[in-house]
C-alpha positions in Angstrom: 27.2 11.8 -132.2 26.7 10.0 -129.4 24.3 11.9 -128.0 22.4 13.2 -131.2 21.3 9.9 -132.0 19.8 9.4 -128.1 17.9 13.2 -128.3 16.7 13.9 -131.8 13.8 11.6 -130.8 12.9 13.4 -127.7 14.1 16.9 -128.7 12.4 16.4 -132.9 9.2 15.4 -130.0 9.1 18.3 -127.9 9.7 21.1 -131.6 6.6 19.6 -132.7 4.2 19.5 -129.7 5.3 24.2 -129.9 5.5 24.2 -133.5 2.9 22.1 -134.8 4.8 21.8 -138.7 6.9 18.6 -138.3 9.3 20.5 -141.8 9.8 22.9 -139.2 10.0 21.3 -135.7 12.7 19.1 -138.2 14.9 22.8 -139.3 15.1 23.8 -135.4 15.9 20.1 -134.1 18.4 20.4 -136.8 20.0 23.8 -136.1 20.1 22.9 -132.6 21.9 20.7 -133.2 24.6 21.8 -135.3 25.2 25.0 -132.7 25.2 22.2 -129.6 28.1 20.4 -132.0 30.0 23.7 -132.7 30.4 24.9 -128.9 30.6 21.0 -127.3 34.3 22.1 -126.9 33.6 25.0 -124.9 31.7 23.0 -122.0 33.6 22.0 -118.9 35.5 18.9 -119.5 34.7 17.8 -115.5 31.0 18.0 -116.7 30.8 16.2 -120.4 33.0 13.2 -121.6 34.2 12.1 -124.8 31.1 11.2 -126.0 29.0 14.0 -124.9 27.1 13.0 -122.0 27.1 14.0 -118.6 29.6 11.9 -116.0 28.4 10.9 -112.9 30.2 13.8 -110.2 
């Protein structure tokens, strides 16, 4: 997914800063991205376009 490649490094950095453990940070981010991916269709279609990025309002 488009938004995964854009935000994965940032999410890993945040998770590592909180957990101070790379494997745990990777697991946390992976689980979060899976949950977000499963629920992306529940987002308001006026806000999120087909690439999963925000449209300007």
